[in-house]
C-alpha positions as CSV (number, residue, x, y, z in Angstrom):
1,M,0.0,0.0,-0.1
2,S,2.4,2.6,-1.3
3,N,-0.1,5.5,-1.4
4,G,-0.4,5.5,2.5
5,P,0.9,7.8,4.9
6,T,4.4,7.5,6.5
7,T,4.6,7.2,10.2
8,E,5.7,10.6,10.6
9,Q,2.5,11.9,8.9
10,A,0.3,9.3,11.1
11,E,2.0,10.9,14.2
12,Q,1.3,14.5,12.8
13,I,-2.5,13.2,12.4
14,V,-2.5,12.4,16.0
15,E,-0.7,15.4,17.4
16,W,-3.3,17.5,15.6
17,L,-5.9,15.6,17.5
18,I,-4.3,16.0,20.8
19,D,-3.4,19.7,20.2
20,Y,-7.3,20.7,19.5
21,G,-8.2,18.6,22.6
22,V,-10.2,16.1,20.9
23,H,-8.5,13.0,22.2
24,E,-5.8,11.9,24.6
25,A,-2.8,10.5,23.2
26,E,-3.1,7.0,24.9
27,E,-6.3,6.9,23.0
28,F,-4.3,6.1,19.6
29,N,-1.7,3.4,18.5
30,I,0.2,3.9,15.5
31,R,1.2,0.8,13.9
32,P,4.1,1.4,11.4
33,D,4.0,-2.3,10.2
34,Y,0.4,-3.4,10.1
35,S,-0.4,-6.2,7.7
36,G,-4.3,-6.2,7.0
37,R,-6.6,-9.0,5.6
38,G,-5.7,-9.8,2.0
39,M,-2.2,-7.9,2.2
40,Y,-0.2,-11.1,1.9
41,E,2.5,-10.0,4.0
42,D,2.6,-6.3,2.8
43,T,2.7,-3.8,5.5
44,C,1.5,-0.1,5.9
45,V,0.9,2.4,8.5
46,G,-2.2,2.0,10.6
47,I,-3.8,3.8,13.3
48,V,-5.8,2.3,16.0
49,A,-8.6,4.2,17.6
50,S,-12.1,3.7,19.6
51,E,-13.5,6.6,17.3
52,T,-12.0,6.7,13.8
53,R,-14.1,9.5,12.4
54,W,-11.7,11.9,14.2
55,L,-8.9,10.9,12.2
56,F,-10.7,12.0,9.0
57,I,-11.5,15.2,10.5
58,A,-7.9,15.6,11.2
59,I,-6.8,14.8,7.8
60,G,-9.3,17.2,6.5
61,A,-8.2,20.0,8.6
62,L,-4.4,19.3,7.7
63,V,-5.4,19.4,4.0
64,Q,-6.9,22.8,4.4
65,S,-4.0,24.0,6.1
66,G,-1.8,23.0,3.5
67,D,0.4,20.4,5.6
68,F,-1.0,17.6,3.5
69,D,-2.0,17.5,-0.2
70,E,-5.2,16.0,-1.3
71,Q,-4.2,12.7,-1.7
72,A,-4.4,12.3,2.0
73,F,-8.1,11.7,1.3
74,E,-7.1,8.4,0.1
75,W,-5.5,7.3,3.1
76,F,-6.9,4.8,5.6
77,T,-9.7,3.4,3.2
78,R,-9.3,-0.1,4.9
79,R,-10.3,-0.9,8.2
80,D,-10.3,-4.0,10.7
81,S,-11.8,-4.5,13.9
82,M,-9.4,-4.9,17.0
83,G,-11.9,-6.0,19.6
84,Y,-13.3,-2.6,20.9
85,D,-11.1,-0.6,18.6
86,T,-10.6,-0.3,15.0
87,I,-7.4,0.0,12.9
88,V,-7.6,2.1,10.0
89,Y,-5.0,1.8,7.3
């Protein structure tokens, strides 16, 4: 999944959420080498969260501010259940 974010970009998304008081840092877990269903041992960056909608709000804000380009809207199009949480990748 080469069109996904880097670990640094995932960290920037989480940092935005924390800076704006949306969530606490411990509510997110960045997985730099996640291998989802059907990826056949390929890996990508994923973010584990209980409420994934905030990730997309952060991406929109970062695109609007010019920190990310519009390709960022293509990130995290897949998701897997992680018990009570969800990983998007």
